[in-house]
C-alpha positions in Angstrom: -53.2 -37.7 174.8 -54.4 -37.5 177.6 -52.2 -39.5 179.4 -49.6 -37.8 178.6 -51.2 -34.4 179.4 -51.6 -36.5 182.9 -48.1 -37.6 183.1 -46.7 -34.3 182.7 -49.2 -32.5 185.1 -47.7 -35.2 187.9 -44.1 -34.3 187.2 -44.6 -30.6 187.0 -46.3 -31.2 190.7 -43.4 -33.2 191.9 -40.7 -30.9 190.7 -42.6 -27.7 192.3 -43.4 -30.2 195.4 -39.6 -30.7 195.9 -38.4 -27.4 195.2 -40.4 -25.9 197.7 -39.0 -28.3 200.5 -35.9 -27.8 199.2 -35.8 -24.0 200.0 -37.6 -24.7 203.2 -34.3 -26.9 204.2 -32.5 -23.6 204.5 -31.5 -22.6 208.0 -32.2 -19.7 209.9 -30.4 -17.8 212.3 -31.7 -19.1 216.5 -29.7 -18.3 219.5 -29.1 -21.9 219.4 -26.1 -21.8 216.5 -23.0 -20.9 218.5 -21.1 -18.3 216.5 -18.4 -21.1 215.0 -21.5 -23.1 213.3 -22.7 -19.8 211.8 -19.2 -19.2 210.1 -19.9 -22.8 209.0 -22.9 -23.1 207.5 -22.6 -19.8 205.4 -18.9 -21.7 204.2 -21.0 -24.6 203.5 -23.1 -23.7 201.7 -21.3 -21.2 199.8 -18.4 -24.4 198.9 -21.8 -26.3 197.6 -23.3 -23.4 196.3 -25.8 -25.0 193.8 -26.6 -28.9 195.9 -29.9 -27.7 196.4 -30.7 -25.7 193.7 -29.0 -22.5 192.0 -27.8 -20.2 194.1 -28.8 -22.2 197.6 -25.6 -21.2 198.6 -25.4 -17.9 198.8 -28.9 -17.4 199.8 -28.3 -19.3 203.2 -24.8 -16.9 203.4 -27.8 -13.7 203.0 -29.9 -15.7 206.1 -26.6 -14.8 208.2 -26.2 -11.8 207.2 -26.3 -9.3 209.5 -29.3 -6.5 209.2 -27.1 -3.7 208.5 -24.9 -6.1 205.5 -27.9 -6.8 204.0 -29.1 -2.5 204.1 -25.8 -1.9 202.4 -25.3 -5.4 199.7 -29.0 -6.3 199.2 -31.7 -6.8 198.5 -30.8 -10.7 197.9 -30.6 -10.4 193.5 -28.0 -7.6 194.0 -25.9 -9.9 196.8 -26.1 -12.6 194.5 -24.4 -10.3 192.0 -21.6 -9.4 194.3 -21.2 -12.7 195.6 -20.7 -13.3 192.1 -18.2 -10.3 191.2 -14.5 -10.5 191.0 -14.0 -9.4 194.9 -16.1 -12.5 196.5 -16.2 -15.3 193.6 -13.8 -17.3 195.4 -16.1 -17.9 197.8 -18.1 -20.2 194.9 -17.5 -23.9 194.9 -14.0 -23.5 196.6 -11.8 -26.5 197.4 -11.9 -26.3 201.3 -11.7 -24.2 203.7 -10.5 -23.7 207.7 -12.1 -21.6 210.3 -9.6 -20.5 213.5 -11.1 -18.8 216.2 -9.3 -15.6 217.2 -11.0 -13.5 219.8 -14.3 -13.2 221.1 -16.5 -12.3 224.4 -19.9 -12.6 225.9 -21.7 -10.8 222.8 -18.8 -10.8 219.9 -16.8 -13.8 218.3 -14.2 -13.1 215.5 -13.0 -15.8 213.0 -10.1 -16.1 210.4 -11.4 -18.4 207.7 -8.6 -19.5 204.8 -10.4 -20.7 201.8 -8.0 -23.1 199.5 -8.5 -21.6 196.1 -6.3 -20.1 193.4 -6.3 -17.2 195.9 -6.2 -16.8 199.6 -9.3 -15.3 201.7 -10.1 -13.6 204.8 -13.3 -13.6 206.3 -13.8 -12.3 209.9 -17.0 -12.9 211.6 -18.0 -10.5 214.2 -20.7 -9.2 215.8 -24.3 -10.3 217.8 -27.7 -9.2 216.8 -30.7 -9.7 218.9 -28.6 -12.9 220.8 -27.8 -14.6 217.6 -24.0 -14.1 215.4 -24.4 -12.9 212.0 -21.7 -11.6 209.8 -20.5 -8.3 209.8 -17.3 -7.8 208.2 -15.2 -9.3 205.5 -11.6 -8.8 204.0 -9.3 -9.5 201.4 -5.8 -10.4 202.3 -3.2 -11.7 200.9 
């Protein structure tokens, strides 16, 4: 019996440790990440939402949300519910996406993103905050 408890304890320690490592793998905004890469990071996360752990893709997207978006859509549990709702659920586990730069300047960039799913979705990513691109606008088209 003691041997079984030791094995269970070791397995639990390994699971907790691996979950902590996985959560640490989420990228954080920084000035070295190019605007197009920010959009790519978010879309790849949503495309493979549960690959690291449940809702890791949504959390990755949240990391790059503009503070004003976080204020209006957060906290994170509310953001998760929003992404899983009717308006945005096509982003989760989508088949593919394309990113096209449609505008930009020294302090902003704008992209059109087409998601291959049953619906067509465009997300425009604009704005810079403390020299880090963060998403601040999305809208459904078509």
